[in-house]
Structures are given as structure tokens and as C-alpha cells.
C-alpha positions as CSV (number, residue, x, y, z in Angstrom):
1,M,10.8,6.7,-24.6
2,I,13.6,7.6,-22.1
3,I,11.4,10.1,-20.5
4,V,8.6,7.5,-19.9
5,Q,11.2,5.1,-18.4
6,R,12.5,7.8,-16.1
7,L,9.0,8.8,-15.0
8,F,8.2,5.1,-14.4
9,R,11.3,4.8,-12.2
10,L,10.4,8.0,-10.3
11,F,6.8,7.0,-9.7
12,A,7.7,3.5,-8.7
13,M,10.3,4.6,-6.2
14,L,8.1,7.2,-4.7
15,W,5.2,4.8,-4.3
16,V,7.3,2.0,-2.8
17,G,9.2,4.5,-0.6
18,G,5.8,5.9,0.6
19,L,4.6,2.4,1.5
20,I,7.8,1.6,3.5
21,N,7.7,5.0,5.2
22,V,4.1,4.9,6.3
23,G,3.9,1.2,7.1
24,Y,7.2,0.5,8.7
25,L,8.7,3.8,10.0
26,T,5.9,6.3,10.7
27,T,3.2,4.0,12.1
28,P,5.4,2.1,14.6
29,T,6.8,5.5,15.8
30,L,3.3,6.8,16.3
31,F,2.3,3.8,18.4
32,S,5.5,4.0,20.5
33,S,5.1,7.7,21.3
34,L,1.4,8.4,21.5
35,D,-1.5,6.9,23.3
36,L,-3.3,4.1,21.5
37,V,-6.3,6.1,20.5
38,S,-4.4,9.1,19.1
39,A,-1.8,6.9,17.3
40,G,-4.6,4.8,15.8
41,A,-6.4,7.9,14.5
42,V,-3.3,9.4,12.9
43,A,-2.3,6.0,11.5
44,A,-5.8,5.5,10.0
45,L,-5.4,8.9,8.2
46,L,-2.0,8.0,7.0
47,F,-3.1,4.6,5.6
48,H,-6.1,6.3,4.0
49,T,-3.9,8.8,2.2
50,Q,-1.4,6.1,1.3
51,A,-4.3,4.0,-0.2
52,L,-5.4,7.0,-2.4
53,V,-1.8,7.7,-3.5
54,S,-1.4,4.0,-4.3
55,M,-4.5,3.9,-6.5
56,V,-3.4,6.9,-8.4
57,T,0.3,6.0,-8.7
58,G,-0.5,2.4,-9.6
59,T,-2.8,3.5,-12.3
60,V,-0.3,5.9,-13.8
61,L,2.4,3.2,-13.6
62,L,0.2,0.7,-15.4
63,G,-0.3,3.3,-18.1
64,F,3.5,3.9,-18.4
65,A,4.2,0.2,-18.5
66,H,1.5,-0.4,-21.1
67,T,3.0,2.3,-23.3
68,L,6.5,0.9,-22.9
69,V,5.4,-2.6,-23.8
70,K,3.4,-1.4,-26.8
71,R,6.6,0.4,-28.0
72,G,8.5,-2.8,-27.9
73,D,10.1,-2.7,-24.4
74,R,9.2,-6.2,-23.2
75,A,11.1,-5.7,-19.9
76,Y,8.0,-3.9,-18.5
77,Q,5.6,-6.9,-19.1
78,S,6.4,-8.4,-15.7
79,A,6.2,-4.9,-14.1
80,R,2.6,-4.6,-15.3
81,R,1.7,-7.9,-13.5
82,V,3.4,-6.8,-10.3
83,I,1.7,-3.4,-10.4
84,F,-1.7,-5.1,-11.1
85,M,-1.1,-7.3,-8.0
86,M,-0.2,-4.3,-5.9
87,L,-3.4,-2.5,-7.0
88,I,-5.4,-5.6,-6.1
89,C,-3.9,-5.5,-2.6
90,V,-4.9,-1.9,-2.2
91,L,-8.4,-2.4,-3.4
92,V,-9.0,-5.5,-1.3
93,S,-7.6,-3.8,1.8
94,Y,-9.2,-0.4,1.3
95,F,-12.6,-1.3,-0.1
96,V,-13.2,-4.8,1.4
97,L,-11.4,-5.0,4.8
98,Q,-11.3,-1.4,5.9
99,P,-15.1,-0.9,6.0
100,F,-15.4,-3.9,8.2
101,I,-12.6,-2.7,10.5
102,N,-14.1,0.7,10.8
103,G,-17.5,-0.8,11.6
104,F,-16.1,-3.0,14.3
105,Q,-14.1,-0.1,15.8
106,V,-17.3,2.1,15.9
107,F,-19.3,-0.7,17.5
108,L,-16.6,-1.5,20.1
109,G,-16.2,2.2,20.8
110,Q,-19.9,2.6,21.5
111,S,-20.4,-0.6,23.4
112,R,-20.9,-0.2,27.1
113,T,-19.7,-3.6,28.1
114,D,-16.2,-5.1,28.4
115,T,-15.3,-5.7,24.8
116,A,-11.6,-6.4,25.2
117,H,-12.1,-10.1,25.3
118,S,-15.3,-10.2,23.2
119,D,-15.9,-12.1,20.0
120,Y,-16.1,-8.7,18.2
121,A,-12.6,-7.7,19.5
122,M,-11.3,-11.1,18.2
123,R,-12.9,-10.5,14.8
124,L,-11.4,-7.0,14.7
125,G,-8.0,-8.4,15.5
126,A,-8.4,-11.0,12.7
127,L,-9.4,-8.3,10.2
128,Q,-6.4,-6.1,11.2
129,L,-4.1,-9.1,10.9
130,A,-5.4,-9.8,7.4
131,S,-5.0,-6.1,6.5
132,N,-1.4,-6.1,7.8
133,A,-0.6,-9.2,5.8
134,I,-2.0,-7.7,2.6
135,Y,0.0,-4.5,3.3
136,L,3.2,-6.7,3.7
137,I,2.5,-8.5,0.5
138,Q,2.0,-5.2,-1.3
139,S,5.2,-3.8,0.1
140,L,7.2,-6.9,-0.9
141,L,5.7,-6.7,-4.4
142,G,6.8,-3.1,-4.5
143,L,10.3,-4.1,-3.6
144,V,10.2,-6.7,-6.4
145,L,9.0,-4.0,-8.8
146,V,11.8,-1.6,-7.9
147,W,14.5,-4.3,-7.8
148,R,13.5,-5.7,-11.2
149,L,13.3,-2.4,-13.1
150,P,15.4,-2.6,-16.2
151,V,18.9,-1.3,-15.8
152,A,19.7,1.9,-17.7
153,T,21.7,1.1,-20.8
154,R,22.9,4.7,-21.4
155,S,24.6,7.2,-19.3
156,M,22.3,8.9,-16.8
157,F,23.7,12.3,-17.8
């Protein structure tokens, strides 16, 4: 059971660390050092990869937490709920909002009129704001997950 707990910790920390790295370190750096189009393209790839990693890691963590709870370690019951909420954030953002965002970006990119102040640009901005809010919620849930991990009761070595 110690191995499963350690793997749970490792996966949780890698997942949350990746969320923080991509969303709050790498992406702002891209937008401050590259032109808007290039930074947006690279950021989109990073968020796509992060979403895939989140789905896999979250599923693995749910399996670990379920195993630990079934073996009598009730401390992981709340972790299951947090992981489930984090996965919902990923799924809503990736499968609901992102297709609309991509569609608006393609439409605005192909439009031959001034779209900067159009209704479509405002809708795109609202969708991106919603996506950012969901990412923030997911990140905060991840911090809660890592913070509330059970403290080791035995020596680490």
C-alpha cells in the first residue's frame, strides 16, 4: 500500500506542477516574448498537451485513490472528489469550450472585415475568459489536492 500512496503523491504533484507551469509560467512568458499569433499557436499546443496529460493522470489518480479507499484508507475519499472535479474541468474546457474557441478563431482569421470590435470577437473573448476561469478552478483544486494529501506516518527512508 505504501507504493500506491507514493505513486499517488508523485502523479498528483507532477499533474499540479504541470498545470502551474503551463498556465502560469510558460504561457505568460510566450505572450511577453513572441508576437500574438505565434504565442497563441504555441500556447494552444501546450494547453492541448496539458489537457491530454490531465485526462490520463486524473484517471490514473482516480484508480489509485479508489484502490486506497477500498483497502481502508479513508483519507483518500476527499481526494477522489477533488480529482473528479478536476477531470470535469478538463472535459468541459477541452470538449465543450475549446471547439467553440477554435471555430471562432478560424472564422475571425478568415473574415475579410474588421473583426476586432465585432460581436464574434466579443464572444471569443467571453469563451476564452470562461476557459481561463475553469483552468484557474482546476489549478486551485489541484493545490487543494496536493495540500490535503495525507502526511506520511513512517520515515521516508
